[in-house]
N, C-alpha and C positions, 0 to 999 in steps of 0.2 A: 504734069498730074492734076486730075479733077479733085476738087475739094474732097468727094466720097473716097477717090483713091488714096488721098492725103490722109484722110481719117483712119484707113484700114491699115496705112505703113505706121503710123503713129501708134495706133492699138497695137499692133505687132512688136513695135519696138518696146512698149510698156511691158509688154508680157515677156519678153527679155528680160528686161531690167529687173522684172519681179523676181525673178528666177535668180538672177545673176547676184543681185545687192545680197540677200539672206545666204546665199551661197559661201560668197567672200568672207560675210560676217561670222559664217557658223553660227546664226540664229538670226531670226525672223519669220514673218508670215507671207509665204509667196501666192498661196492658192486664192484668196478673196481678191489680191490684186490683180491676178490672172483673169478670174472671172469677169471684174468689175471694170476692167479696161475701156470696153467699149461704153460704158455709161460714164465713165469720166471723162473721156476724149468727148461726148455730146455735151457734157456740161461746159468743159472748159471752152470747147472749140465752138460750140454753136449757141449753146442756150444762156450760160450766166454773163451777166455784164461785170467786166473784170479789165483792171488796167496792170499789165505784167511791170510797167515802167513805174508804178506808183500801187504798191499793196496797200496803202493807209487810204487811198480816196475814200470820202465820207460816204459817197451814193454807190459803191459797188455793192454787187449781191455778194452776200456771205455765205462761206461753203464751210461745213462743219463734217469732218470725218469722226461720227461717234465710235465707230468701230476702228477705234486708233491704232489696233495692232496691224491694220493694213496700212501703215502709213507709208510704205516703199509706192503704192499707188499715187499718194498726194506728193511725194517728192518728186516721182517720175512726172507727172502733169506740169508742177512747178516748172521743171527742168524744162520739158519739152515743149513749154509755151512760153517761156522767154523771161520767167523770174531769176532772180539772182540766186539760182541754184545749179551748179554746173556739172559736169558729168564726174569731175573729181568729186564732188559733195556725195553724189550717189555712191560712187567708188568707197566712199569712207562711212559707208552706212553703219550705223550702231558701234562706232569705235569712238573712244573718249576724246571729246572735245570736237567732234565733227556738227556738221550743220543738218545731220540728218539723223538724228537720234532714234532710240527704238518705237519712242510713240511721239507724235507731234507735241512741239513747244510752241507757244506763242511768244513772242519778242525773239526767238532764237533763231527762226528759218523764215525767210521773206514769202510770204503768202499764207502763212498757218495763222489762222483766225483765233484759236483757243487750242489749250493744252487738255488733249484728251487721250484715255487710256483706259481707267477704270470705268466699265462698261454701262452705258446708260447716260453718265454725265454730259455726254454732248448734245444727247437729245434734249435735256434739261439747258443747256446753253443756247441751243437754237431756239426754244421757246424764249427765252430772256432776249435774244436778238430779235426775234419777230416783235415783241412788246417794245423793245427800245425804237425799233423802225415805225411803228405804229404811233407810239407818243410823239415824237418827232416830226413824223409826215403831218400830224394832225396840229401840232404847235405852229410848226414852221412853213408847212405847204408843200405840196408835191414838186416844185421848182426845186425845192433844197433836198427834198429826201424822197426817194422813191424806187425802192429796190424791194428784193427778194430774198429769202433764207432757204438754203439747202441744206439738207442734212442726211447722210448715208447711217443707217444704223444695220444691225445684225440681230441673228436672234438673242446673242447673250444681251446687247442693248434692251432687247425688249422683255427678256427674262427678269432683268433686275428692278426690284421694285421702284426706282427712281422713274423708270418710264412710264409706271401707271401713274404716277403723281403728275408727271409733266404732261403725259399726254392728256390727262383729265381737266388739268390746268387750261391747256391749249384750247380744248373742245371749249369749254365753259366762257373763254374769252371771244370765242369765235376769232381767232387768229389766221386770217387769210396771210396770205405771201410767204406761210411757212408749208415746205414743202419737204416730206420725209420721204427717201426712198428706201424702203426695207428689203434688204438682202437676204431672201429667203432661199438659202441653199442646203438647208436641211442638216447642217453638219455643225458641231460643236466638238471640242476637245477629246470629250470622253466616248465619242461616236455619233451616229445619227439623233438628230433633236428627237426623234420618237423615244429615247430613252426617258426622257425628263420632261416633255415640253410639247402639249397636246392642245393648246389655248387655239381658238377661232380668233386668229390676229384681225381679219376684216371685221368680224361680228364686235370684237371687243372696242376697236378704234371706231366705228359707225354709232357704238353707244355712248362713245365721248363725244361724239359731235362732229366728227372729223368726217369728210369727203373720201371715202375709197376705193381705189381702182386696182384691181389685180389684173397685172399685166401679163401673169403667165410666160411663157417660154419665149421672150424677146431679148435675153441678156445680149446677144450679139446682133440685133436688129438696130442698126444706128439709127435708120428713119423712124422707126416704130417708137424706139427711145424717145428720140427729139420729138415727135407729134405729141407723146404722152406727157412729157415735161412741159410744153406749150401750152397744151389743154389745163395742166395744172396751174400754172401762173394767172389763166382766166378766172380762176375761182378765188373770190374777194372774200367771202362771208365764213370763212371757215379753215382750218388747216387742212391739208392734202397727206395722205398716205399711199404712196403707189407702192404695191408690192410685187417685186421682182423675183421669178425664180431663176437663180442662177445655179451652175455649177462650179462650185470649187475646183481648184486645179485646171481649169479646161484652157488647153487641149490636151493636156497629160495623158497618154495612154494606160499610164500605170494609177495615176492619182487623182483623177476626175471622181469627183464626188466619193473623195477618201479622207477620213479624217487627219490622215498624215500630211495632208496637204494644208492643213489649217497652220500649224505651228513649228513645222520642220522643214529647214532647207531642202530642196531636192537633191538628191545624188546624182553626181556628174552625167552619168549615162541616161539617167530620166532628163536632164536638162539637154542634153544632146539631141535625143528622140523627139522633144518638144519643138526644138529649133528647127529640126528638119522638116517638120510640120509647117512650122512658121514661114520657113523659106528662109531664114539668116543663117550667118555661118555657126556651125555647131561647136566648132573649136576656139570661139573667139567670145571671151567675156564681156560684157557690157558694149556690145556692137552697136553701133549708129549709124544711120543713112544720114549722112552730112547733108544731102539736099533735102532730105524729107524734114529733119529737124530744123533747118534754117526756114523751110516755108514754113513750116508749122509755127514757129516762132514769130516770124514776120507776119503772118496772119492774124495772131492774136495780137500781136503788139499794135497793129493798124486797127482792129475793132476795138481794142480799151481806148486807143488815143481818141477816136472819133467819137466813141460814146464820152469819154471825160471831157474832152473840148466843148461836148455839146452841152454837159452840164456846166460846165464853167462859165459858158454864155449866157445860160439861163439865169444863174447865181449872179452875174453882174448886172442882168436886167432887175432882177426881183428886189421888189420895195418891201420886204418883210423886215423882221426885227432881226437886223444883221449883229448889232449888239449882243442879242440873247443867243442867237447862233453862234456866235465866236464863243461867249463863255460857255456855252455848252460843250462844244466839242473841246474846249479846253479843259473841262473839267473844272472849273471855278465859276465864282461867283460874280456878279456885278459890281462895280466901284461902291464900297460903303456896305458890302452886305455884312461884314463882320461888326459895323455899329449896330445894327437892330438886335444882337445878341442881348439876353437880358443879364441884368446883376441883381442880387439879392442882398440883403442886410443880415449882417451876423445876428443871430438869435432867433430868425425865420426857420422855418421848419417844413420842408418838403421831400418827398421820396426823389431819389435821382430820376427814376422812370418818368415822372411828371414834369421834372424839371427839364427833361430831354424834348417833350411835346412843346413847352414852353418857349425852348430854344427854336424847333423848327417850325412852329407857326410864324414867327415873323420875319423869317428868312426863305421861306420857300419863293415869294416871287422876287427875290433877289438872286436865287440859284436857279437859273433856267434848267438843269439838268438833274434837280432833284426829284427823287420819287420816293415813297416811302408805303410800308406794308407790313403786314406780319401774319404768321400762320395761324388765324382764329383768334389771336390775341392784341388786336390792333388798339382797341382802347387800353388793355391792360400794360403794354408796354411802351406807352408813349408815342407810338409811330402813327397816330390818327392826325390827319393833317385838317385843320379848321378851312371850312370853305372850298374843298376841292373835290371835284368828282371823281367817281370811283372808276377805275380803269374796267373798261368792257365794249360789248358791241353799241352800246346806247352813248357811252363817252370814250371814243375810241382814243381822246387825248388825255384822258384823266390821270392823274398824278398819285392818285391813292389806289393802291393795290391789296385787294384781300386775295391772299395767296390761298386760304382754307387752311384745312388742318393737314399740310403739305411740306413739312421743314425742309425734306429732300429736294424737291421741287424748287421751293423758293429759293434755296441756297446757289443751286444750280445756275437758275436763272437769273439771280442778281448777278454771276458771275459773266453770263451770257451778256446783259445790259451794259456792264461796264466794258467788257473787252469789244461790244459793239462800238461804243464811244457816242458821247453826246448825254451820257445817263450817267448818275450816281445814286445807285441805291442804296436805302436803307432798308433793314428788314429785321424783323424782333419774332423774338420768342422767349419761352421762359429759359434761363440757363441749363437747367438740367436736360434739355432739350437740343442744345448744341450737339449732343452725340449723334441725333439723327441728322444733323448737318455735317459732320465733320468731314466726309470725304470731299466735299463741294469746298470747306473751308481752306482745307488742305491745299486744293486746285488752286483756290484763289491767292493763297499764299506762294505757291509755286509761279503762276501766273503774274503776279503783282497788278491783281486786278484792283480798282479803287471801288471796294464795296464797303459798306458799313455795317457789319452784324451787331445787331442790339440783343442783348441778352440780359432779362431783368429777372427779378426774384432770385437774388444770387447767392442767396445763403439759407441757413437752417432760419434765420429771421423772417421767412417767408410764412412760416406758422405750421398751422393744422394741416395741410396736405400731407406730411410727414414725410418720410426719408425718402419715398419714391420720386418726389419733388423738390427734393433738399440737396441743391448740388454741394460737395466737399471736396470732390477730387479734381473738380472741373478748370479751376485756376491753372492749379499745376500741370494738368494734361495740355491745356492750350498754352500756357507758357512754354511748354517745350518744342512749339513747333516753329522752326524757323519764319520768317518773313511775315508774321502775324503780329501787327501792333495791338496789345491788348491794354485798355485804359480801365481801371475801376475806380470812379472819382469818388472823393469823400462829401461831398456835398454838389449844391446845385451849383455854385459858382465854379466848381472844378468839372463839372458836367459840360458847362458851357466852354470851359476851353478845350475838356476833349472833342465836343463837335468842332471846334474850329480846327483843332489839330487835324481829326478824320477828313475835314474837306480842303485843308490845305495841301495835305501831304499826298502820296503815292501810295499805292498798295492797300491791303484790307485793314481795316480797323474793328476790333471786338470791343463795343462798351459794356461794360458789366455794370449792371444799374440795381439799386434796391427796391422792393416792393415796399418797405416802411419808411415811414418819415425819419429824415434824418436832419438834425441842427445844420444851420449853416454858420461856420467856424470861423472866428477870425483869423485873418491872415493868410486864408487859401488863396492861392497864387496862379494866374494863368501861366507866366512863366515858369512857375515851378512843375505844373503839370506837364511843359514842354520838356523838362529836364527829367520827367521820369520819378524824381523825387527830390523834395525840397524842407528845410527846417521850417515847420509850421509854428514851433512854440521853443525860444532857447531860454535858457538859464545860465547865470553866471555859475562857473565851476562845475558844469554838470559831471555827473558820477554814471549815468545809464542813458542811454538812446532808446526811447521806446518808438518802434515802426508800426504803422497802421496803414491799411489800406481800407479803401472803402468805408462800409458802415462801422468797423473797427477804430477810425482815426478818432470819433470823437470819446470811444473807450480809451484811449490812449492819453488823450486830453484829461480826463476825469482822474485817471490812473496818475498822470503828473501832477494833480493838485495835492491828491492824497499823500504822494510821495513827498512832496514839499512841505505838507503840514508836518511830516514826520523826521523832516531834516535830510530829506535826500534830493538833491537837485537833478531835474532829469529834462533832456532835450526830445521834443516830440517830431517826428518826421511823419510826412504824409509820402507814400509811395504809391502813386496812381497806377504805374507802370514800370515793372521790371526791364523790360526791352529798350524801354526810352533812356533809364538811368543807367544802362549797361553800355549803351552807346556815348555816353558821356566818356572824357578822359580820365583818366586815374586820378589826377589830381583834384579834379573838380569832384569825383564821388567822395574823396576823401575830406572835402568841406563839409559834405554832408554827414559821412561817417566817420568820423576820426579813427585812425588808427589806436588801438589800447584802450578804446572807452568800450565797456561790454552794451551788447544788442538786445533787446528782447523785441521779437516781432509777434502781431497781434492781427490774426485773422481768421475768420469765422470758416476756416477750411482744412484741408490736411496741411500738415508744416512739412509735408514733404518740399526739400529745395531751400526751404528758408534758411540752411546752416550756411548757404553761401554767404548771407547778408548778416546773419544773427547768430549769437551764442544759446541762446534761449527761445522757445516760441511756445506762444499761447495758442491752441488750434484747436482742430476737431478731426483727430485721427480714426475716425467712427463714423457709422452713418447717423443721419440726423433720428428726429423723433416726432410724433404729433401731437400739437400742442399751442398754445397762443406762441406767437413768434419772441415776446420777450422772455417769455417764460423758459423754452426751449434754449434761448441763448444763456439765460443764466444756469440752467441747468448741466448747460455743456461746458461751462466756464470761461464764456464771452464777457467778463464782467472788470471793470476796474479793479476790483479787491482782486480778483486770481493775478492781474497783471502786477500790480503792487506785491504780492507774495512772490510771485516768479521773478521781478527785479530783484528783490530783496535778497533772494536764494542766489541768484547769480553774484550778486555783490559780495557774499560772504565767500564765494569759491576762490 
């Protein structure tokens, strides 16, 4: 077979698998995978730089399937190009425990770069990957880092609001080496896109600053697809959108351009009809032409090995900052970076958001992969790095990112940076706006992406902006999310400890920080923060335990003093992180919260969930109010006097 004949054979086999796998699972999305089989084969077989033998090679091109419902397309490509995805894995599509789940999952299937599914998130991920590539290339040079990011997006991706934010950000940054192929198939689940979607997508992305090409009806022309993709790779000063008019379900006689091809497996008789058109056995599910598969796998492995070997030789001859490169790619700092973290004396007063900045500034040069930014609140959230250039066309290596008022895109692109590798992003906004970020935060947790979400103005203590800006339910909501490490430090020293934990750990961390100044407390402990909760102040024969988090720990200390004056001994516990405390063994938890001793929790937020640790709670089970922060806290009962009264009532019971 010639290369062109081999490509056509693989496209045919891909279309067969795209029908058979959803049919076997009685679940899935065959139509998009069938229509885009030629595009995928051109990407994986001709254009992209990738090595099936090493899916984690740092200088590979990145591929993001933002239209994650078409996962069978990606799994078929990975299998047919020699990744560690077998035909048996394809046969197990969407079954429990399989390596081919309903939507792609990073770390689960070899060759999957990001976890996609919620539409549009992959577009934001791809923007982050392109940022990461540019930062690393400009820091370490093209000999070490020199690749592209490709993303396939559909109508649903571009209708979701996140694509507007991500597209605007990418265009503003002039992100070359980002190539998005828009699968313009005119179909959604409800029906033709004309029911709900009449945007001029080309003009929209041109307005963002993208280079746009309308490719028209070339979805089945592999040579034309290759030419368009190679031309797009030559554009360095802006991202590229390629609009491809495809026909979902092609070449099905019954379901081409039919909404039923989107989310329903084809009936057996239609699968047989399509296979007859394709020239493969109509009565054989998961048919493979062994010679074609072997030839395609060998070709991809050979191409990948050659590119990978060439890069290895370049890296061996490279005289750049190898220590920095290695540290960046391992997600760690240079030796001694922890020693740069500041310490504060008891009695100092500083908002924990400002303490964060004082932690980041001295470590940024010791942590080569660290970048930082915020959604238009950079100075307000402590994420403004001293003496760092801001990321953009004039400073492509800049480590300060101004995300603008784009929380959705900020969080999704942070995931993309982290999963690209080499970058550990900090991204900040007010805690109440974590609501805008939640889909991406959830995906960070599912993906175990090493990102640091910085959420400040964390309680009604922010004051006069009022209830629209005062988070009360957010701590409880995010504590419910598996895989997210949430830390609300009591003072500046706990903040430094939280930064260290975030940078030394895997997975996402949320830092929940105060707007208002907080006193630096005697006895705050880095080891204690790592344990999630610890005894900050103890007393002989204590009768009650007062647990505080964040800005309420000092309230517990004041309450303990008042209780002591009235003859009641109290232990004060700082609990910056529920999930870290839950990870301790039962015996260690009992050392902090002894059985049989009543507990009062104190937190300027909803009391929901505190019954796990406490028998009584001082909190705010209502929305806040506009007024000076200290006044609002007092009016809503976050005072030492209220804590004392609650503790005494509990002791009487």
